[in-house]
N, CA and C atoms as a LAMMPS dump frame, in Angstrom:
ITEM: TIMESTEP
0
ITEM: NUMBER OF ATOMS
300
ITEM: BOX BOUNDS ff ff ff
-5.0000000000000000e+02 5.0000000000000000e+02
-5.0000000000000000e+02 5.0000000000000000e+02
-5.0000000000000000e+02 5.0000000000000000e+02
ITEM: ATOMS id mol type element x y z
1 1 1 N 0.857 -1.168 0
2 1 2 C 0 0 0
3 1 3 C 0.901 1.229 0
4 2 1 N 0.6 2.168 -0.858
5 2 2 C 1.399 3.38 -0.98
6 2 3 C 1.101 4.38 0.122
7 3 1 N 1.852 5.471 0.097
8 3 2 C 1.677 6.509 1.118
9 3 3 C 0.282 7.119 1.06
10 4 1 N -0.243 7.324 -0.143
11 4 2 C -1.572 7.916 -0.271
12 4 3 C -2.625 7.01 0.337
13 5 1 N -2.514 5.72 0.085
14 5 2 C -3.451 4.764 0.671
15 5 3 C -3.377 4.738 2.185
16 6 1 N -2.172 4.827 2.711
17 6 2 C -2.007 4.847 4.176
18 6 3 C -2.652 6.088 4.777
19 7 1 N -2.437 7.249 4.121
20 7 2 C -3.018 8.481 4.642
21 7 3 C -4.54 8.45 4.561
22 8 1 N -5.076 7.898 3.483
23 8 2 C -6.532 7.784 3.391
24 8 3 C -7.078 6.879 4.488
25 9 1 N -6.36 5.819 4.791
26 9 2 C -6.769 4.925 5.878
27 9 3 C -6.718 5.647 7.228
28 10 1 N -5.691 6.449 7.447
29 10 2 C -5.575 7.211 8.696
30 10 3 C -6.706 8.231 8.811
31 11 1 N -7.016 8.912 7.719
32 11 2 C -8.097 9.907 7.742
33 11 3 C -9.43 9.246 8.028
34 12 1 N -9.682 8.108 7.387
35 12 2 C -10.931 7.387 7.643
36 12 3 C -10.995 6.926 9.094
37 13 1 N -9.889 6.436 9.621
38 13 2 C -9.849 6.014 11.027
39 13 3 C -10.066 7.178 11.978
40 14 1 N -9.475 8.321 11.663
41 14 2 C -9.645 9.497 12.522
42 14 3 C -11.094 9.973 12.525
43 15 1 N -11.734 9.933 11.358
44 15 2 C -13.157 10.321 11.304
45 15 3 C -14.031 9.348 12.091
46 16 1 N -13.701 8.063 12.014
47 16 2 C -14.466 7.077 12.78
48 16 3 C -14.267 7.266 14.282
49 17 1 N -13.035 7.505 14.699
50 17 2 C -12.756 7.735 16.119
51 17 3 C -13.49 8.983 16.597
52 18 1 N -13.471 10.031 15.793
53 18 2 C -14.178 11.259 16.146
54 18 3 C -15.67 10.994 16.308
55 19 1 N -16.265 10.283 15.35
56 19 2 C -17.689 9.982 15.424
57 19 3 C -18.047 9.132 16.632
58 20 1 N -17.216 8.145 16.936
59 20 2 C -17.477 7.295 18.109
60 20 3 C -17.383 8.115 19.393
61 21 1 N -16.42 9.022 19.47
62 21 2 C -16.293 9.857 20.675
63 21 3 C -17.507 10.775 20.842
64 22 1 N -17.987 11.352 19.754
65 22 2 C -19.176 12.2 19.843
66 22 3 C -20.373 11.364 20.284
67 23 1 N -20.528 10.182 19.714
68 23 2 C -21.646 9.31 20.075
69 23 3 C -21.554 8.876 21.539
70 24 1 N -20.35 8.473 21.976
71 24 2 C -20.188 8.058 23.375
72 24 3 C -20.443 9.224 24.331
73 25 1 N -19.986 10.405 23.955
74 25 2 C -20.252 11.575 24.792
75 25 3 C -21.741 11.833 24.924
76 26 1 N -22.47 11.683 23.826
77 26 2 C -23.919 11.905 23.857
78 26 3 C -24.629 10.835 24.674
79 27 1 N -24.143 9.619 24.621
80 27 2 C -24.81 8.513 25.302
81 27 3 C -24.441 8.444 26.785
82 28 1 N -23.177 8.651 27.131
83 28 2 C -22.704 8.354 28.484
84 28 3 C -22.679 9.536 29.444
85 29 1 N -22.475 10.732 28.961
86 29 2 C -22.304 11.861 29.871
87 29 3 C -23.652 12.354 30.395
88 30 1 N -23.683 12.831 31.658
89 30 2 C -24.953 13.172 32.3
90 30 3 C -25.44 14.607 32.08
91 31 1 N -24.782 15.41 31.256
92 31 2 C -25.148 16.811 31.105
93 31 3 C -26.186 17 30.01
94 32 1 N -26.519 18.257 29.714
95 32 2 C -27.465 18.501 28.614
96 32 3 C -26.811 18.127 27.279
97 33 1 N -27.616 17.974 26.252
98 33 2 C -27.143 17.4 24.99
99 33 3 C -26.047 18.229 24.326
100 34 1 N -26.168 19.535 24.324
101 34 2 C -25.156 20.375 23.674
102 34 3 C -23.797 20.209 24.35
103 35 1 N -23.78 20.136 25.666
104 35 2 C -22.525 19.962 26.4
105 35 3 C -21.952 18.571 26.172
106 36 1 N -22.822 17.559 26.143
107 36 2 C -22.353 16.189 25.915
108 36 3 C -21.698 16.064 24.541
109 37 1 N -22.353 16.62 23.526
110 37 2 C -21.811 16.527 22.162
111 37 3 C -20.53 17.347 22.04
112 38 1 N -20.501 18.512 22.648
113 38 2 C -19.29 19.338 22.607
114 38 3 C -18.113 18.672 23.29
115 39 1 N -18.379 18.033 24.424
116 39 2 C -17.308 17.332 25.136
117 39 3 C -16.817 16.137 24.327
118 40 1 N -17.753 15.384 23.757
119 40 2 C -17.351 14.255 22.921
120 40 3 C -16.579 14.704 21.698
121 41 1 N -16.987 15.816 21.096
122 41 2 C -16.273 16.333 19.925
123 41 3 C -14.866 16.791 20.295
124 42 1 N -14.73 17.411 21.454
125 42 2 C -13.398 17.83 21.902
126 42 3 C -12.482 16.646 22.141
127 43 1 N -13.017 15.632 22.817
128 43 2 C -12.217 14.431 23.06
129 43 3 C -11.879 13.737 21.748
130 44 1 N -12.842 13.679 20.843
131 44 2 C -12.589 13.061 19.545
132 44 3 C -11.54 13.803 18.745
133 45 1 N -11.565 15.127 18.81
134 45 2 C -10.572 15.921 18.092
135 45 3 C -9.168 15.681 18.642
136 46 1 N -9.063 15.589 19.964
137 46 2 C -7.756 15.341 20.575
138 46 3 C -7.237 13.964 20.177
139 47 1 N -8.086 12.95 20.264
140 47 2 C -7.659 11.593 19.922
141 47 3 C -7.327 11.495 18.432
142 48 1 N -8.124 12.123 17.568
143 48 2 C -7.837 12.111 16.14
144 48 3 C -6.522 12.838 15.849
145 49 1 N -6.229 13.912 16.579
146 49 2 C -4.957 14.616 16.409
147 49 3 C -3.77 13.766 16.817
148 50 1 N -3.927 13.041 17.918
149 50 2 C -2.856 12.134 18.35
150 50 3 C -2.656 11.027 17.316
151 51 1 N -3.753 10.502 16.781
152 51 2 C -3.661 9.489 15.737
153 51 3 C -2.941 10.043 14.5
154 52 1 N -3.25 11.276 14.121
155 52 2 C -2.582 11.894 12.976
156 52 3 C -1.099 12.119 13.22
157 53 1 N -0.739 12.528 14.436
158 53 2 C 0.677 12.73 14.754
159 53 3 C 1.427 11.406 14.744
160 54 1 N 0.808 10.371 15.296
161 54 2 C 1.425 9.053 15.284
162 54 3 C 1.613 8.563 13.846
163 55 1 N 0.579 8.738 13.026
164 55 2 C 0.655 8.293 11.635
165 55 3 C 1.728 9.066 10.886
166 56 1 N 1.866 10.34 11.162
167 56 2 C 2.887 11.139 10.5
168 56 3 C 4.281 10.624 10.842
169 57 1 N 4.479 10.227 12.094
170 57 2 C 5.768 9.685 12.492
171 57 3 C 6.011 8.319 11.859
172 58 1 N 4.955 7.519 11.714
173 58 2 C 5.109 6.188 11.144
174 58 3 C 5.246 6.215 9.627
175 59 1 N 4.396 6.99 8.976
176 59 2 C 4.406 7.03 7.516
177 59 3 C 5.551 7.908 7.048
178 60 1 N 5.581 9.156 7.528
179 60 2 C 6.661 10.1 7.262
180 60 3 C 7.194 10.097 5.848
181 61 1 N 8.303 10.75 5.681
182 61 2 C 8.962 10.767 4.382
183 61 3 C 9.961 9.621 4.331
184 62 1 N 10.273 9.136 3.161
185 62 2 C 11.224 8.037 3.066
186 62 3 C 12.589 8.459 3.586
187 63 1 N 13.265 7.548 4.251
188 63 2 C 14.582 7.86 4.798
189 63 3 C 15.598 7.942 3.667
190 64 1 N 16.501 8.901 3.734
191 64 2 C 17.499 9.026 2.678
192 64 3 C 18.457 7.842 2.697
193 65 1 N 19.002 7.558 1.548
194 65 2 C 19.942 6.458 1.417
195 65 3 C 21.233 6.811 2.146
196 66 1 N 21.767 5.9 2.958
197 66 2 C 22.999 6.213 3.677
198 66 3 C 24.224 6.253 2.783
199 67 1 N 24.167 5.637 1.62
200 67 2 C 25.306 5.651 0.714
201 67 3 C 25.081 6.694 -0.367
202 68 1 N 26.133 7.399 -0.758
203 68 2 C 25.969 8.406 -1.812
204 68 3 C 25.703 7.733 -3.153
205 69 1 N 25.014 8.423 -4.053
206 69 2 C 24.769 7.846 -5.375
207 69 3 C 26.069 7.65 -6.145
208 70 1 N 26.023 6.808 -7.156
209 70 2 C 27.211 6.507 -7.947
210 70 3 C 27.766 7.781 -8.578
211 71 1 N 29.071 7.927 -8.503
212 71 2 C 29.717 9.086 -9.103
213 71 3 C 29.745 10.31 -8.197
214 72 1 N 29.201 10.225 -6.999
215 72 2 C 29.191 11.368 -6.09
216 72 3 C 30.532 11.476 -5.385
217 73 1 N 30.89 12.682 -5.051
218 73 2 C 32.139 12.906 -4.344
219 73 3 C 31.903 12.698 -2.856
220 74 1 N 32.885 12.174 -2.19
221 74 2 C 32.797 11.998 -0.742
222 74 3 C 33.997 12.655 -0.09
223 75 1 N 33.849 13.017 1.158
224 75 2 C 34.932 13.635 1.909
225 75 3 C 35.166 12.822 3.166
226 76 1 N 36.417 12.667 3.541
227 76 2 C 36.725 11.982 4.785
228 76 3 C 37.811 12.77 5.493
229 77 1 N 37.828 12.669 6.762
230 77 2 C 38.799 13.413 7.538
231 77 3 C 38.104 14.367 8.482
232 78 1 N 38.887 14.923 9.404
233 78 2 C 38.301 15.761 10.45
234 78 3 C 37.683 17.042 9.895
235 79 1 N 38.301 17.676 8.904
236 79 2 C 37.805 18.948 8.373
237 79 3 C 37.625 18.888 6.859
238 80 1 N 37.15 17.773 6.364
239 80 2 C 36.992 17.613 4.925
240 80 3 C 35.722 18.307 4.443
241 81 1 N 35.788 18.889 3.262
242 81 2 C 34.659 19.576 2.661
243 81 3 C 34.571 19.165 1.197
244 82 1 N 33.378 18.841 0.748
245 82 2 C 33.154 18.518 -0.66
246 82 3 C 32.083 19.453 -1.178
247 83 1 N 32.317 20.055 -2.329
248 83 2 C 31.316 20.916 -2.945
249 83 3 C 31.086 20.465 -4.375
250 84 1 N 29.899 20.708 -4.85
251 84 2 C 29.576 20.422 -6.235
252 84 3 C 28.853 21.637 -6.796
253 85 1 N 29.351 22.165 -7.877
254 85 2 C 28.723 23.288 -8.563
255 85 3 C 28.466 24.461 -7.628
256 86 1 N 29.467 24.846 -6.857
257 86 2 C 29.314 25.962 -5.932
258 86 3 C 30.091 27.147 -6.493
259 87 1 N 29.405 28.254 -6.713
260 87 2 C 30.078 29.438 -7.231
261 87 3 C 30.246 30.504 -6.152
262 88 1 N 29.89 30.193 -4.919
263 88 2 C 29.985 31.166 -3.837
264 88 3 C 31.264 30.998 -3.042
265 89 1 N 31.33 31.675 -1.921
266 89 2 C 32.486 31.636 -1.041
267 89 3 C 32.235 30.573 0.02
268 90 1 N 33.248 29.764 0.274
269 90 2 C 33.158 28.745 1.311
270 90 3 C 34.165 29.112 2.389
271 91 1 N 33.697 29.224 3.62
272 91 2 C 34.564 29.574 4.735
273 91 3 C 34.805 28.308 5.542
274 92 1 N 36.076 27.98 5.722
275 92 2 C 36.432 26.817 6.536
276 92 3 C 37.43 27.243 7.587
277 93 1 N 37.636 26.422 8.581
278 93 2 C 38.597 26.737 9.621
279 93 3 C 37.906 27.245 10.87
280 94 1 N 38.704 27.504 11.896
281 94 2 C 38.16 27.896 13.186
282 94 3 C 37.848 29.381 13.284
283 95 1 N 38.591 30.237 12.602
284 95 2 C 38.4 31.67 12.792
285 95 3 C 37.417 32.274 11.812
286 96 1 N 36.995 31.577 10.792
287 96 2 C 35.992 32.084 9.874
288 96 3 C 36.472 33.168 8.938
289 97 1 N 37.782 33.265 8.696
290 97 2 C 38.28 34.293 7.78
291 97 3 C 38.143 33.798 6.34
292 98 1 N 37.89 34.723 5.449
293 98 2 C 37.716 34.395 4.037
294 98 3 C 39.077 34.378 3.384
295 99 1 N 39.402 33.251 2.752
296 99 2 C 40.674 33.123 2.04
297 99 3 C 40.366 32.914 0.574
298 100 1 N 41.012 33.683 -0.261
299 100 2 C 40.764 33.588 -1.718
300 100 3 C 41.934 33.041 -2.43
C-alpha cells in the first residue's frame, strides 16, 4: 500500500474515532445534549490529532539512502569539505576568515 493509501486509511480512522467519541459523549455523559456533544467532539478531536501525529511519524517521508549515489564525491577526515557546482564563497577553519 502506498503513502496515499495509508493516509486515506488514517483519515478514515480518525473520522471514525471522532464519530465514536461524539456518540459516546452523547450517550454516556450526564449533562445537557449540547454539552455532551461538545465534550465528545473535543475528546474526539484530541484523539484524532494524536492518531494523525502518530501516523505522521510512522508514515513520514522516506529515509534518505545512507550511501551516496554513484559518481558522487565523498569527503573523509576531520575537516573535509566537498562541494559540487558551488560558485559562492566557502569559509572553513576555526576563525571564519575568508581566504581567496
